[in-house]
C-alpha positions as CSV (number, residue, x, y, z in Angstrom):
1,M,15.3,61.3,126.9
2,S,13.5,64.9,126.7
3,E,14.3,66.9,123.3
4,V,16.8,69.3,123.6
5,R,15.3,72.6,122.1
6,R,16.8,74.9,119.8
7,P,17.0,78.3,119.9
8,D,14.3,80.3,117.4
9,E,16.2,82.5,114.7
10,R,16.0,85.6,115.6
11,E,17.9,84.4,119.0
12,S,20.2,81.9,116.9
13,F,21.4,85.2,114.7
14,A,21.4,86.9,118.0
15,R,24.4,84.2,119.2
16,V,25.8,84.5,115.9
17,R,26.3,88.5,115.8
18,A,27.8,88.2,119.3
19,L,30.5,85.6,118.0
20,G,30.6,88.0,115.0
21,L,31.1,91.2,117.0
22,V,34.1,89.4,119.3
23,S,35.4,88.7,115.8
24,L,35.4,91.9,114.9
25,L,36.9,93.4,117.6
26,T,40.0,91.4,118.1
27,D,40.3,91.5,114.0
28,A,40.6,95.3,114.7
29,S,43.4,94.6,117.2
30,S,44.9,91.9,114.9
31,E,45.0,94.4,112.2
32,A,46.8,97.1,114.0
33,V,49.1,95.1,114.9
34,Y,50.2,93.0,112.0
35,P,51.2,95.1,109.2
36,V,53.5,97.2,111.2
37,L,55.2,94.4,113.1
38,P,58.0,93.7,110.0
39,L,58.6,97.4,110.4
40,F,58.7,97.7,114.4
41,L,61.5,94.5,114.1
42,T,63.3,95.8,111.5
43,N,63.5,99.5,112.2
44,V,63.4,99.6,115.9
45,I,64.8,96.6,117.4
46,G,66.8,95.9,114.7
47,A,66.3,92.0,114.1
48,P,67.4,90.7,110.5
49,V,64.6,89.6,107.9
50,A,65.1,86.2,108.5
51,A,64.2,86.2,111.9
52,I,61.0,88.0,110.7
53,G,60.8,85.3,108.4
54,L,61.2,82.6,111.0
55,I,58.7,84.5,113.4
56,E,56.2,84.0,110.8
57,S,56.5,81.0,109.6
58,L,56.9,79.0,113.8
59,A,53.6,81.5,114.6
60,E,51.0,80.1,111.5
61,A,52.9,76.3,112.2
62,T,51.5,76.5,115.6
63,A,48.2,77.7,114.4
64,S,47.8,75.2,111.7
65,I,48.4,72.5,113.9
66,S,46.7,73.7,117.1
67,K,43.7,73.9,115.2
68,V,43.4,70.1,114.8
69,F,43.7,69.6,118.2
70,S,41.7,72.2,119.3
71,G,38.8,71.1,117.4
72,R,38.9,67.0,118.0
73,L,39.3,68.0,121.7
74,S,35.6,70.3,121.6
75,D,34.1,67.5,119.9
76,R,35.0,64.8,122.5
77,L,34.1,67.1,125.3
78,G,30.8,67.9,123.4
79,K,31.5,71.7,124.2
80,R,33.0,75.3,122.1
81,R,32.6,77.7,124.5
82,P,35.5,77.1,127.1
83,L,38.0,77.0,123.9
84,V,36.6,79.5,122.0
85,L,36.9,81.9,125.5
86,L,40.3,80.5,126.2
87,G,41.7,81.2,122.5
88,Y,40.0,84.5,122.1
89,S,41.9,85.7,125.3
90,L,44.9,84.2,124.6
91,S,45.5,86.4,121.9
92,N,43.7,89.5,123.0
93,L,46.2,89.7,126.3
94,V,49.2,89.0,124.8
95,K,49.6,91.4,121.3
96,P,50.2,95.3,123.9
97,A,52.6,93.1,125.2
98,L,54.9,93.2,122.3
99,A,54.9,97.6,123.3
100,L,57.3,96.1,125.9
101,V,59.6,94.0,123.9
102,P,63.8,94.5,123.9
103,S,64.3,92.0,121.2
104,W,63.0,89.6,118.5
105,P,62.8,86.5,120.1
106,W,60.4,88.1,122.7
107,A,58.4,89.1,119.8
108,L,58.6,85.4,118.4
109,A,57.2,83.8,121.7
110,L,54.8,86.2,122.0
111,R,53.5,86.0,118.2
112,V,53.7,82.4,118.9
113,T,50.9,82.4,121.7
114,D,49.0,84.9,119.6
115,R,48.7,82.4,116.6
116,L,48.4,79.3,119.5
117,G,44.9,81.4,121.0
118,K,43.9,81.7,116.8
119,G,44.0,77.8,116.5
120,I,42.8,76.6,119.9
121,R,40.1,79.1,118.9
122,T,39.2,78.9,115.3
123,A,37.5,75.1,114.7
124,P,35.5,75.7,118.2
125,R,34.2,78.7,117.3
126,D,33.1,77.9,113.4
127,A,31.4,74.7,114.9
128,L,29.4,76.7,117.9
129,I,28.2,79.1,114.3
130,A,26.7,75.9,113.1
131,D,25.6,74.9,116.2
132,Y,23.5,77.9,116.2
133,A,22.1,78.6,112.7
134,P,19.3,76.5,111.7
135,E,20.3,74.4,108.9
136,V,18.5,76.4,105.8
137,R,20.4,79.8,107.0
138,R,23.7,78.0,107.6
139,G,25.5,80.0,104.8
140,E,24.1,83.3,106.2
141,A,25.0,82.8,109.8
142,F,28.7,81.7,108.2
143,G,28.5,84.9,105.6
144,L,27.1,87.1,108.7
145,H,30.1,85.9,110.8
146,R,32.7,86.8,108.0
147,A,31.1,90.4,107.6
148,M,31.6,91.4,111.0
149,D,34.9,89.9,111.3
150,T,35.8,91.2,107.9
151,I,35.0,95.2,109.3
152,G,37.3,94.4,112.5
153,A,40.3,93.7,109.6
154,A,39.5,97.0,107.5
155,I,39.3,99.1,110.8
156,G,42.7,98.2,112.2
157,P,45.0,98.9,109.6
158,L,42.9,102.4,109.6
159,V,43.7,102.6,113.4
160,A,47.1,102.2,112.8
161,W,47.3,104.6,109.8
162,A,46.1,107.3,111.9
163,I,48.4,106.7,114.7
164,L,51.9,105.9,112.5
165,T,50.5,109.6,110.4
166,L,50.2,111.7,113.7
167,K,53.4,109.4,115.3
168,P,56.0,108.5,112.4
169,S,57.8,106.1,115.3
170,G,54.6,105.3,116.8
171,Y,55.6,101.7,116.9
172,R,54.6,100.7,120.4
173,T,51.7,103.0,120.6
174,V,50.1,100.9,118.2
175,F,50.3,97.9,120.2
176,L,49.5,99.6,123.6
177,V,46.2,100.5,121.7
178,S,45.3,97.2,120.3
179,A,44.8,96.6,123.6
180,I,41.5,98.3,124.0
181,P,39.4,96.6,121.4
182,G,41.5,93.3,122.7
183,T,40.0,94.3,125.9
184,L,36.1,95.1,124.7
185,A,36.4,91.2,122.8
186,I,37.4,89.3,125.6
187,L,34.3,91.2,127.5
188,V,32.0,90.3,124.9
189,A,32.8,87.1,124.6
190,L,32.5,85.8,128.4
191,T,29.1,87.7,128.7
192,M,27.7,87.5,125.0
193,V,29.0,83.9,124.2
194,R,26.8,81.0,124.9
195,E,27.2,77.1,124.5
196,R,24.5,75.1,122.9
197,T,23.8,72.3,125.0
198,K,24.2,69.2,123.1
199,P,22.2,66.0,123.8
200,A,24.4,62.9,125.7
201,V,23.9,60.6,122.7
202,E,25.6,63.3,120.8
203,R,28.9,63.8,123.2
204,E,29.0,59.8,123.2
205,E,29.2,59.6,119.3
206,A,31.7,62.4,119.6
207,A,33.9,60.4,121.9
208,T,33.9,57.2,119.7
209,V,34.1,58.9,115.9
210,S,37.7,59.0,114.4
211,F,39.2,61.0,111.7
212,R,37.7,57.9,109.4
213,G,34.2,59.2,110.4
214,L,35.0,62.3,108.2
215,G,34.5,60.5,105.0
216,R,35.0,60.6,101.7
217,P,33.2,63.9,100.2
218,F,34.8,65.5,103.0
219,A,38.4,63.9,101.9
220,V,37.8,65.0,98.4
221,F,36.7,68.6,99.7
222,A,40.1,68.7,101.4
223,A,42.2,67.5,98.5
224,I,40.1,70.4,96.2
225,S,41.2,73.1,98.7
226,M,44.5,72.1,99.0
227,V,45.3,72.6,95.5
228,F,43.5,75.9,95.5
229,A,45.6,76.4,98.7
230,L,49.1,75.9,96.6
231,G,48.8,78.6,94.5
232,N,46.9,81.0,97.2
233,S,50.0,82.7,99.0
234,S,50.5,84.8,101.4
235,D,49.1,88.3,101.0
236,A,52.2,90.3,101.2
237,L,53.0,89.5,98.0
238,L,49.8,91.0,96.9
239,I,51.4,94.1,98.8
240,L,55.0,93.3,96.5
241,R,53.0,93.2,93.5
242,A,51.8,96.7,93.7
243,Q,54.4,98.2,95.4
244,D,56.1,96.9,92.3
245,L,53.4,98.3,89.6
246,G,54.1,102.1,91.4
247,A,51.6,102.1,94.1
248,Q,52.8,104.0,97.0
249,A,53.4,102.3,100.2
250,A,51.3,105.0,101.8
251,T,48.5,104.4,99.8
252,V,48.9,100.3,100.8
253,P,46.6,100.2,103.7
254,L,43.8,102.0,102.2
255,M,44.1,99.4,99.2
256,Y,43.6,96.9,101.8
257,F,40.8,98.6,103.4
258,A,38.9,98.9,100.3
259,F,39.4,95.0,99.7
260,N,37.9,94.4,103.1
261,V,35.0,97.3,102.8
262,V,33.9,95.3,99.9
263,A,34.4,91.6,101.0
264,A,32.2,92.5,104.2
265,S,29.1,94.3,102.2
266,L,29.5,90.9,100.0
267,A,29.6,88.0,102.9
268,R,26.0,87.6,103.9
269,L,24.4,87.8,100.4
270,F,26.7,85.7,99.2
271,G,26.1,83.4,102.3
272,R,22.1,83.4,101.7
273,R,22.5,82.5,97.9
274,S,24.6,79.9,99.2
275,D,21.4,78.7,101.3
276,R,18.9,78.7,98.0
277,V,21.4,77.4,95.1
278,G,23.9,75.6,97.5
279,R,27.0,76.2,98.4
280,L,29.5,74.1,95.5
281,R,27.9,76.7,93.0
282,V,28.9,79.8,95.1
283,L,32.3,78.1,95.7
284,V,33.0,76.9,92.3
285,A,32.2,80.4,91.1
286,G,34.8,82.1,93.9
287,F,37.4,79.4,93.4
288,A,37.2,80.7,89.1
289,T,37.0,84.4,89.9
290,Y,39.7,83.7,91.9
291,A,41.7,82.2,89.2
292,L,40.7,85.8,87.3
293,V,41.9,88.3,90.0
294,Y,45.5,86.5,90.1
295,A,45.5,86.5,86.1
296,G,44.9,90.0,86.5
297,F,48.0,90.2,89.4
298,A,49.9,88.4,86.7
299,L,49.1,90.9,83.8
300,A,48.7,94.1,85.1
301,R,51.5,96.7,83.8
302,H,50.5,100.2,85.1
303,A,50.2,101.9,88.7
304,W,46.3,102.1,89.2
305,T,45.9,98.3,88.1
306,P,46.4,97.4,92.1
307,W,43.3,99.8,93.1
308,A,41.1,97.7,90.5
309,L,42.4,94.1,91.5
310,F,42.0,94.5,95.5
311,V,38.4,95.9,95.0
312,A,38.3,92.8,93.2
313,Y,39.9,90.6,94.9
314,G,37.3,91.2,97.5
315,V,34.4,89.4,95.8
316,P,36.0,85.9,95.7
317,Y,36.9,86.8,99.3
318,A,33.4,86.7,100.3
319,L,32.4,83.9,97.8
320,T,34.9,81.3,99.7
321,E,35.6,81.9,102.8
322,G,33.1,81.5,105.5
323,L,31.1,79.5,103.1
324,A,33.7,76.7,102.6
325,R,33.6,76.0,106.4
326,A,29.9,75.9,106.0
327,F,30.2,73.5,103.5
328,V,32.7,71.6,105.4
329,V,29.9,71.5,108.0
330,D,27.1,70.2,105.2
331,L,29.6,67.5,104.3
332,V,30.1,65.8,107.8
333,P,28.0,64.5,110.5
334,E,27.2,66.8,113.3
335,S,29.0,64.7,116.3
336,V,32.3,65.8,114.1
337,R,32.2,69.4,113.2
338,A,34.8,70.7,115.5
339,T,37.3,67.9,113.8
340,A,36.4,68.4,110.6
341,I,37.1,72.2,110.4
342,G,40.5,71.9,112.4
343,T,41.7,68.8,109.9
344,Y,40.2,71.3,106.7
345,T,41.6,74.4,108.1
346,F,44.8,72.8,108.7
347,L,45.5,71.1,105.8
348,L,45.4,74.6,104.0
349,G,47.8,76.1,106.6
350,L,50.0,73.8,105.1
351,A,49.5,74.0,101.9
352,T,49.7,77.8,102.2
353,L,52.9,77.7,103.4
354,L,54.3,75.9,100.7
355,S,52.9,78.1,98.5
356,S,54.5,81.4,100.0
357,T,57.8,79.4,99.3
358,V,57.4,78.3,95.9
359,A,55.9,82.0,95.3
360,G,58.9,83.6,96.7
361,I,61.6,81.5,94.7
362,L,59.6,82.1,91.6
363,W,59.9,85.9,92.5
364,D,63.4,85.8,92.7
365,A,64.2,83.4,90.1
366,V,61.5,84.0,87.2
367,S,59.6,87.0,87.1
368,H,57.6,88.9,89.3
369,S,54.1,88.0,87.2
370,A,55.4,84.1,87.2
371,P,54.1,83.3,91.2
372,F,49.9,84.6,90.1
373,A,50.8,82.8,86.8
374,L,51.1,79.9,88.7
375,S,48.3,80.8,91.4
376,A,45.8,81.6,88.7
377,A,46.2,78.3,87.1
378,L,46.0,75.8,90.4
379,M,42.9,78.3,91.0
380,A,41.7,77.5,87.6
381,A,42.0,73.8,88.1
382,S,40.3,73.7,91.6
383,A,37.7,75.5,90.5
384,A,37.1,72.9,87.5
385,A,37.9,70.0,90.0
386,L,34.9,71.6,92.2
387,A,32.9,71.7,89.7
388,L,33.3,68.1,88.5
389,A,33.4,66.5,91.8
390,R,31.0,63.9,91.3
391,T,31.0,63.8,95.2
392,L,30.4,66.4,96.0
393,R,27.1,66.8,93.9
394,S,24.8,65.2,95.9
395,P,21.2,67.4,97.1
396,G,22.3,69.8,100.2
397,V,25.5,70.3,99.1
């Protein structure tokens, strides 16, 4: 059997950048839509708040469940690109259709389809990044992709803010404009994203390895990450806390913009750092920094503090988002990369759903600072557990 040549590093990172550009454009489309969708549902088509909760719960559950099956299918087929293309196409085609919905059940169907697309693409895409990147620069590759993704997440809210500033009732216009970056994302994916051909032996291994083949280090890291995710509730709570402390509603998108700028500027730097000192050290620092930021939200008393905290929030996000998936890849055989990433993100999704529910109860029944105090405690505990886990303290991880 002839040896399959990996592309050189320059070509590898060109492929990572292509995936990053697809994610940037998709996030620019998505993050223009999502901040205004609840306002559209309540103010324009009269949906009850309970319906919005149902929409988000079903949408995120769909994304979480589909990640497992998509990752496993990708490994069994030995292919990533078809699922990546399908996932991005689904998401980017349905969002503009929100401009046409007459009632909230239609919005539910479109939102679920959008999240299905995210679930289908996530694990194969991250596995494709790992396939592209040389092992010694894996953290940098994931950091680069996360930086580009986050730039898109910063652009989207600014677009929505600009449209609604010019036309306060222009929700449907926002949805229609989201088609522009969404269409470009599909075109870039079709023309620039390429498969890395795998040897037949890898495809045969993927067809026989079960979930048990993910191994004990993966299970330990997933369990610790679930503890962390139990404290990492929806960012909607951070927004409510900012408003609770006296921030004006119109400034919240700008806080989010600042957060995304910080995260995007640091993601590749921290990725490179993880390649040099080991992924585990960087992730421990990330979990611990998350705990400090959430403790800040719990203790905050002044209207200016959300600005500082949202800026600080970009640091742990850059330390962990993307690098946690790179670490998952470090821990498992190459033949089950997508399966591992899909399983990991599914477990985190389940924990996050529970954390958001508990956080809401604490907000209403105890105090507005209570959810953040609990989050800080869980995040600190997960940082300590990660630092002390001997199973994860092996060379190369």
